[in-house]
C-alpha positions as semicolon CSV with decimal commas, in nm:
position;residue;x (nm);y (nm);z (nm)
1;M;0,834;3,231;2,162
2;M;0,945;2,899;2,012
3;I;0,747;2,698;2,269
4;A;0,438;2,917;2,224
5;K;0,452;2,868;1,847
6;Y;0,505;2,493;1,894
7;I;0,204;2,472;2,127
8;L;-0,018;2,656;1,876
9;F;0,088;2,422;1,595
10;T;0,041;2,119;1,822
11;R;-0,308;2,225;1,929
12;S;-0,399;2,272;1,563
13;N;-0,272;1,921;1,487
14;F;-0,467;1,778;1,780
15;S;-0,780;1,940;1,640
16;C;-0,716;1,802;1,293
17;L;-0,637;1,453;1,425
18;E;-0,947;1,447;1,644
19;S;-1,165;1,575;1,358
20;A;-1,017;1,318;1,121
21;A;-1,083;1,041;1,372
22;V;-1,445;1,157;1,407
23;S;-1,480;1,175;1,028
24;I;-1,348;0,823;0,990
25;N;-1,588;0,704;1,259
26;H;-1,877;0,867;1,071
27;M;-1,765;0,693;0,753
28;K;-1,836;0,363;0,927
29;S;-2,200;0,461;0,988
30;P;-2,427;0,318;0,717
31;V;-2,568;0,577;0,481
32;R;-2,774;0,316;0,297
33;S;-2,954;0,001;0,401
34;V;-2,661;-0,211;0,280
35;E;-2,305;-0,123;0,378
36;P;-2,041;-0,172;0,102
37;K;-1,843;-0,487;0,164
38;T;-1,466;-0,490;0,190
39;R;-1,301;-0,655;-0,108
40;R;-1,112;-0,963;-0,012
41;G;-0,741;-0,964;-0,066
42;F;-0,693;-0,588;-0,070
43;D;-0,317;-0,531;-0,038
44;V;-0,255;-0,205;0,150
45;D;0,120;-0,207;0,091
46;A;0,082;-0,273;-0,282
47;Y;-0,167;0,014;-0,309
48;L;0,059;0,259;-0,125
49;E;0,369;0,163;-0,321
50;S;0,225;0,211;-0,671
51;A;0,048;0,465;-0,888
52;G;-0,303;0,415;-1,018
53;P;-0,646;0,577;-1,051
54;S;-0,672;0,887;-0,828
55;R;-0,314;0,851;-0,707
56;T;0,018;0,968;-0,848
57;V;0,380;0,903;-0,754
58;V;0,609;1,207;-0,762
59;T;0,984;1,217;-0,702
60;Y;1,127;1,527;-0,533
61;R;1,489;1,637;-0,535
62;R;1,676;1,716;-0,215
63;G;1,567;2,061;-0,094
64;E;1,259;2,073;-0,319
65;V;0,941;2,210;-0,161
66;I;0,647;1,970;-0,183
67;F;0,392;2,223;-0,063
68;S;0,411;2,550;0,127
69;Q;0,236;2,682;0,435
70;G;-0,089;2,844;0,320
71;D;-0,119;2,645;-0,004
72;P;-0,462;2,495;-0,082
73;A;-0,503;2,148;0,071
74;G;-0,676;1,894;-0,148
75;D;-0,493;1,563;-0,119
76;I;-0,310;1,335;0,123
77;R;0,056;1,238;0,078
78;Y;0,234;0,913;0,166
79;I;0,613;0,873;0,177
80;Q;0,737;0,575;-0,021
81;Q;1,105;0,670;0,002
82;G;1,314;0,949;0,153
83;T;1,268;1,200;0,434
84;I;1,030;1,496;0,452
85;K;1,070;1,798;0,679
86;L;0,761;1,978;0,808
87;A;0,823;2,335;0,923
88;V;0,610;2,633;1,022
89;L;0,704;2,995;0,962
90;S;0,608;3,281;1,193
91;R;0,503;3,626;1,070
92;V;0,850;3,759;1,147
93;G;1,015;3,485;0,940
94;K;1,127;3,251;1,219
95;E;1,112;2,885;1,117
96;A;1,038;2,595;1,350
97;V;1,084;2,235;1,236
98;V;0,795;2,035;1,380
99;A;0,862;1,692;1,228
100;L;1,090;1,482;1,014
101;L;0,884;1,217;0,838
102;S;1,010;0,887;0,700
103;P;0,884;0,609;0,467
104;G;0,547;0,479;0,579
105;D;0,424;0,817;0,707
106;F;0,124;1,008;0,577
107;F;0,117;1,387;0,576
108;G;-0,131;1,652;0,473
109;E;-0,402;1,439;0,634
110;G;-0,569;1,750;0,779
111;T;-0,762;1,785;0,453
112;L;-0,979;1,493;0,569
113;A;-1,090;1,707;0,864
114;G;-1,189;1,998;0,642
115;Q;-0,854;2,178;0,646
116;S;-0,857;2,407;0,342
117;V;-0,491;2,519;0,353
118;R;-0,162;2,363;0,455
119;L;-0,049;2,448;0,808
120;A;0,317;2,376;0,739
121;T;0,573;2,367;0,460
122;A;0,688;2,020;0,349
123;T;1,039;1,989;0,204
124;A;1,236;1,686;0,087
125;T;1,562;1,665;0,284
126;V;1,691;1,391;0,052
127;E;1,564;1,265;-0,282
128;S;1,217;1,139;-0,194
129;R;0,933;0,952;-0,362
130;V;0,584;1,054;-0,252
131;L;0,240;0,914;-0,333
132;L;-0,038;1,174;-0,381
133;I;-0,386;1,039;-0,304
134;E;-0,688;1,246;-0,399
135;K;-0,916;1,328;-0,107
136;E;-1,221;1,158;-0,260
137;A;-1,024;0,840;-0,323
138;M;-0,894;0,843;0,035
139;V;-1,248;0,881;0,169
140;R;-1,368;0,587;-0,041
141;L;-1,083;0,371;0,085
142;L;-1,158;0,451;0,446
143;R;-1,523;0,363;0,390
144;V;-1,487;0,026;0,221
145;E;-1,139;-0,111;0,295
146;S;-1,112;-0,212;0,661
147;A;-0,743;-0,305;0,625
148;F;-0,661;0,041;0,493
149;Q;-0,876;0,203;0,759
150;D;-0,690;0,012;1,032
151;R;-0,355;0,121;0,884
152;F;-0,455;0,487;0,872
153;I;-0,612;0,497;1,220
154;S;-0,299;0,334;1,362
155;F;-0,093;0,607;1,196
156;I;-0,314;0,882;1,341
157;L;-0,294;0,738;1,693
158;T;0,084;0,699;1,668
159;R;0,121;1,056;1,538
160;N;-0,104;1,185;1,818
161;R;0,107;1,009;2,080
162;R;0,426;1,146;1,924
163;I;0,292;1,503;1,928
164;Q;0,204;1,475;2,296
165;A;0,550;1,338;2,378
166;D;0,715;1,616;2,174
167;L;0,519;1,880;2,362
168;V;0,622;1,739;2,701
169;D;0,980;1,723;2,576
170;Q;0,974;2,090;2,472
171;L;0,822;2,205;2,799
172;F;1,018;2,008;3,056
173;N;1,347;1,874;2,918
174;S;1,680;2,045;2,871
175;S;1,811;2,113;2,520
176;E;2,068;1,833;2,567
177;K;1,796;1,579;2,643
178;R;1,579;1,708;2,360
179;L;1,868;1,664;2,117
180;A;1,943;1,311;2,241
181;R;1,576;1,213;2,214
182;T;1,549;1,359;1,864
183;L;1,855;1,164;1,745
184;L;1,714;0,842;1,890
185;L;1,380;0,902;1,718
186;L;1,556;0,967;1,388
187;S;1,727;0,629;1,425
188;N;1,386;0,462;1,484
189;Y;1,487;0,360;1,834
190;G;1,222;0,139;1,995
191;Q;1,060;0,048;1,663
192;A;1,052;-0,288;1,488
193;H;1,337;-0,196;1,253
194;P;1,580;0,042;1,427
195;Q;1,873;0,180;1,229
196;H;2,203;0,311;1,359
197;A;2,252;0,554;1,071
198;V;2,013;0,849;1,056
199;P;1,895;1,047;0,752
200;R;2,121;1,332;0,645
201;I;2,034;1,633;0,858
202;S;2,207;1,963;0,933
203;Q;2,280;2,104;1,277
204;E;2,062;2,403;1,186
205;T;1,767;2,172;1,132
206;L;1,835;1,990;1,458
207;A;1,847;2,326;1,635
208;D;1,511;2,422;1,484
209;M;1,362;2,090;1,591
210;I;1,462;2,119;1,956
211;G;1,415;2,494;1,992
212;S;1,781;2,576;2,049
213;T;2,076;2,729;1,863
214;R;2,325;2,575;1,622
215;S;2,612;2,651;1,859
216;R;2,442;2,458;2,142
217;V;2,369;2,167;1,910
218;N;2,732;2,166;1,793
219;F;2,849;2,166;2,157
220;F;2,632;1,868;2,250
221;M;2,712;1,676;1,931
222;N;3,084;1,708;2,007
223;K;3,013;1,595;2,363
224;F;2,817;1,291;2,241
225;K;3,096;1,206;1,999
226;K;3,362;1,218;2,272
227;M;3,145;0,991;2,486
228;G;3,118;0,740;2,199
229;L;2,742;0,790;2,171
230;I;2,754;0,903;1,808
231;E;3,003;0,877;1,523
232;Y;3,041;1,028;1,178
233;K;3,195;0,738;0,985
234;G;2,993;0,695;0,666
235;G;2,730;0,938;0,792
236;L;2,585;1,006;1,135
237;K;2,544;0,687;1,339
238;I;2,370;0,662;1,675
239;N;2,465;0,437;1,966
240;T;2,158;0,324;2,160
241;A;2,350;0,411;2,479
242;L;2,251;0,769;2,397
243;L;1,928;0,679;2,578
244;N;2,118;0,726;2,904
245;I;2,132;1,101;2,835
246;V;1,753;1,110;2,808
247;L;1,700;0,905;3,124
248;H;1,963;1,081;3,333
249;D;1,826;1,331;3,589
C-alpha cells in the first residue's frame, strides 16, 4: 500500500516536472519579433534571499503547516532557511513523507504546469523562512532572466533524478538500506557542502519516509549507533561510513 501510494505520487510529480520543463521551453520561444533581453548583473541569490515586488518572505514556526494537500495552488515557494516536510495523506488517513526539503529548494512548482491544487502538505519541521513568489512573477523571470532560468531548470532536473532514485530505493532496497540512504541524504552526503549533523527529525518521520515502522527504525538506529555510524551528541550526527550499509549486499 505504501509503495503503491508512493508510485502514484511519484508519477504525478514526473508529470508536473515534465510539464514544467515543456512550459519553460515554450517560454523561450519568441512571441514577438524581438525577444526581451536579459538584464545584465541580475543576482539570482540576492533575489531569492529578499522580499520585493510580487514576492514575500514568511517565517513559519516549528510544526506550522505552510499549505495543505488540496489547497489552491497559486504561487511557488523557496526555502531560505529551515527544513520543510512534504507529506501525502491517503483517504484512510495514512500519511507518507515524500520529501524533506532544505535551504535552496523550491516547492509548489507544480503550479507552473497548470496544477490547480497542492498534491501534498508542507510543514515546517524547524523554524523556517520561506519566500513566496507569485506565479506571474515566476513566469516573467523564467522568460527574461537566463541566470534564473538555469537555476530553476537545474533544480527541476536534480529533483527529477532524486525522485527516480527514491522510487528505486523503495522498490528494491531493504528498510535498513533505505534508512541509511535517507540519513546520508539528510546530511547532504555527496554534495558540495556536506554536514555531519542532520536537521531535527523524529523516528516516526523517518519511518514514514522509508515506508517502515518506528520500532524497525529504532532497531536500526541503535544498531548504527553501536557500530559508530551515528551519534547523538549535540544532535544527530552522521558518519560517512554509513555508506557501507547502503553498498553492502
